[in-house]
N, C-alpha and C positions, 0 to 999 in steps of 0.2 A: 426643883431648882430653888435655891435660896441665895439671895444677895444680901450681904451684911456690910454696913458701912456706918459712917458718922455724918451727922447733919452739918458738920463744918465743911464738908466737901461737896455736898449735893443738897438741894432744897426739896421740901416735900412736894411742891407742884411738879418738879421734874421726875420724882419717883412715881407719882401718880400717873404721869404720861407713860412711863414704862409699864406700869401695872395694867394700864388700859389696853396694852398690846396683847395681853394674855387672856385666855378664856375666863379664868377666875384667879383671884389673888388676894392676899391679905398683907397689908403694909403695917407692920408693928413699929411703934415709936416708943422708945424708952428715954424719958427725960428725967432731970432731977426731981421734977414735981409730980410726974404721972407716968402711967403706962397706958397707951392708947392703940387702937387698931382701926384701920380704914379698910373696908372690903370693896372689891371691884368685881363685877360680873358682866360679861358681854359688853365691855367698853364703857360701863357706867359705874360710878361710885354709888353703892346701894346702902351702905351702913357705915356709921362711925360711932365708936364707943370709947369713952375715957372715964374710968371709974363707974359711977352710976349714971352718968350723963350719956345721952345718945342723940344722934340726928345731925341736922344741918348746922346747928350752932357749934357742935363739937368739931365738925369738919372745918368750919370757918376758923376756929381757934387753932387747929392743928396745921393749917396752911401757913401760919405765921411762925411756927416753931423753928428755932435756929440752932438749938443745942440738943445733943442726945445721940442715941444709937438707933439705927433703923435696920429692919429686917424685912425683905420682900420675899414672901413665900408664894410660889405658884401652885395652883390647883386647890386652893382653900375656898370652900363655899361659905357664904355669909349665913349666920344663924337666923337673921331676920332682915327686914328692909325698913330703914328709918329715914331714908333720903329718896 
């Protein structure tokens, strides 16, 4: 399952709540400045990556993103754990 939308209609925290309902998921965020991914496994955010940056600071920045395209993909495992 994939859900595609824009961040003008839904915010990142709401998308993460939806992702937390799935066994595993990847939330891809495409903004004018960057491409980023947040991974969720077993109701937990486990990894966030934007360019060469990873971890909690990236997640914090992404929670405030207000523009761009989002894609929520079910069944995607995280390549690593940084959170």
